[in-house]
N, C-alpha and C positions, 0 to 999 in steps of 0.2 A: 290720384296726385290734384292738386287745387292749382290750376291754371291761373295765365292772367289776370282773364275776369271775373272768377274766386277773388283773387289776391288782390284786385282794385277795389271790389265792396269790402272785402275785411279790413284793410286797409283806412276805409274812410269810414267804417266806425269805430275800428279803434281807435281812431285820429279823436274824433266827436268823444269819445268814452274819457280817454284820457290824457290828450294834450292841456297841458298847464298844470299838471298834479307834480309832486316830486317823490321821487322814487326813494324809498326810505330802506327797502331791506332787498336784496337779490340774493336768492338761494341756488346752488346747482347742487340737484340731488343726483346726480349723471353727467359723468367729466368726459366719458367715450370719446364724445364728438368736440367738446371742448377746445376752439384752437388757440384759447389764453388760457391765462390761470383764473382760479375764483378770487384771489388775489386782488388780482388786477382790475377784475370789473364793478370789483366793490370799491375799491379803490378810483375808479374813473368814472363809475355811474352814482353810487350812491350818494342821497345828500343834495341831488341834480335835479332840474326841473325836467322833465318831456315836454320836449317844444309840438316835435310832430312827426306823428307816424306815416310815408308814403312805402308803397313798394317800388322797387329797381330790379326789374328780371322776375324770378320768380322768387325775390325774398321778400321778406317786410325789414322794413328796415326803422326804428328808432331813435332819432332823434333829440339830444338832450343839450342844455342848456349850457355845458363847456364843447360843443362841437363835436364830442363823441357820439358813436353810432353804433347801437345795438342791430347786428343782423339773425334775424331769423331764416330759416331754410328748414319749411315742413317738412320734404321730401315727399315720400309715398304715404306716408299715417302719421303723420304728426298732427296734432289736437289742439287748439287753442280754447281755455279756456278762462271767461271774466268774472269773478265771484268775487266775496268774502275771503279778504285772507286767512281766515282761521279751517277755509275747505280744504283739503286735501285729494289728488288725483292719485289713480296705478298708473304709474312708468311715467310720471314727471322727471323733466327734463332741466328746464328751469324754472323757477318763480322770482315776478317781479311785484313786492308789494310796496302801495304808495299810501301817500299821509293819510286817506279819505277812509282808509278799513280796505278798499278793493285790491284784490291783486290777480296778476294774468299771470298762469300757467302754461306751459308749454309739456306735454306727453308724449311719448310716440312708443309705441310696444315693442315696436321695433328698435327703437332708442338711437334711431339714425338722423331725425330733424337736430339743426346743426345751430348754437349758435355763436357769432363772432363778432367781436371786440373790432368796429373801424376795417366793414369786409373791404378789400381792396377794389380800387375802380377798374371795369373792363372796359375794354373798346368795342364792340360789339355794341350795336345801338339797342333800344327798346323794341318792342314789332311796334308799337303807334307810334315809332317816328320814321320807320324805312317808306322809301317811295321808290318810282319807277327807276329812277338815276342808280340810286344803291341797290336795288336787283338787277341791273342790267349787268353791273361790274360785276356783282357777288355770283352770277347765276352763269359764269364759264366755265364751270368744271362738269368733267363725265361722272357725273353722280345723281343718284334717284332725288328726285324735287323734293319728296319729304324729308329723305335724311336732311338735307338743308335746311328747312323749314325747323328742323328740331333740335337742329345744333346749336346750342347755345351760343360757340366761337363765333357765330355766325351773327344770328336773331336771337336776341332774349325775350325770353317770356312764354312764347308758344311750346305747346305740348302736345302731346298725340291724338287726345279729343278736339282741340281747333287746330289742329293741323287738316284734317279730313273734312272739318268743315268749310274751310278756307279754300282746298283745293279743291271739293265741291263747287262751291259757290262760284269759284272764277271759271269752272269747268276744264281743270289740270287733271290727269289722270295721275295719283302717286308713282307709277311708276316711268314716269317722264324720265329722261335725261335732261338736269337744267340743264345745261348748253346746249339744248337744243329747240326750246321753248322761244315760240316766236315774240317779235315785240308786243301786239297788240294781247298776247296773253298775257305776259311778263307788266303789261298795265294793268289786264283785270286781276291780277295777283296780288298788285299793290293796292288796290279797292278795295280787293276782299279781307285782304289781312286785317286792314282797318273798320271797316262794315261787321266784321264778321264780330270782331273783339270788342267793337263798341254796342252793338245792337246784344248781346250775351250778357255786359254789364249791365245792361240797362232791367232785359230778362231776370236777371238776378236778383238787383234793387227792390224790383216789383214782387216780386215771389217769395225772398225772403227779406225780408229789410232790413235785418238786426244779425244777417249773421257775421261769425268772427271765425268760423269753422268750415269743416268739409268741402265737398262741394257738389254742385247744382248741375244736371244736365240731361235732365227728361224734357226741355223743349228742344235739345239737338236734331238737327234736322238729316243728318247723317251716322253718325258716330254713336248711335241709339240700337241698342241688342233688340229693342222690344219693337221697332218698324224695321217694316219690310219693303218697302215703297219709297223713295225720295218724294217731296212736294210737286215733281213734275211725272210722277210716274215709276221712272227707274227703278228696276229692282238694285235693291242693296244686297251689294257681298260683302264678302271679308273674307281678305288675305294674311300674311305676315310681309311688314315690309319694316327694311330697318329694323329686325327684332321686335316691331308693335305687330299689334293687331291694327287691322287699319280697312275703315269701312268705306266702299266706293260702289262705285256705279258706272255703268256702259256708256251715260250721258258724257263723261269726264274722256277730253280727247287724251290719245297717249302718244305723245314727241319722243321717238328714237334714232 
């Protein structure tokens, strides 16, 4: 599943390619996950200019000139294709055709990717917005810290891979109990969230400057099946945490 750094780059590239164009046609080829009607999408979005593409949590938002927003959640296997409107892609869920002949298609062989008209705003902050004060308030439960980082009702945007990277960077074991983590480590966690996510975005832009789909993971330090040791020599281990395959080392301190 694409995570925050991937989606940051996707939104940048899609905005660069599509902002300012008029949406002339919208087609729904699979409505099983559509949270409105195709007629409503056509009425609200067709003939409108796309003003901006941006990321919100794990979604891509397409804002149009009449202030309507189309949200796309790629889920685990959603793929985006930007090409000629005459091109077709297997398992397409929704297709947006623009006035210059380009089209953006969202496809998913599992049919789980979700288009939403005007997604509801959520109270949970974006991962890039959280700070020590916020984390200090939220880490007050007897729950595994990794589970909390993955909870989109607490913090939006962090997925399995980057939770592992963030916790390693902060020196906190994924098995740690949230309300047992000391203040100095909460500060380290707040710093690691921003630094890991920003650095990952830079890496993706550097190696895949035009990417709009998929996920780039080969540069990750810990959550990487090809690596046996961390950059500081710790043996990388695997174990299930919160039903997710988790990568960690004994360098990370456990608080319990």
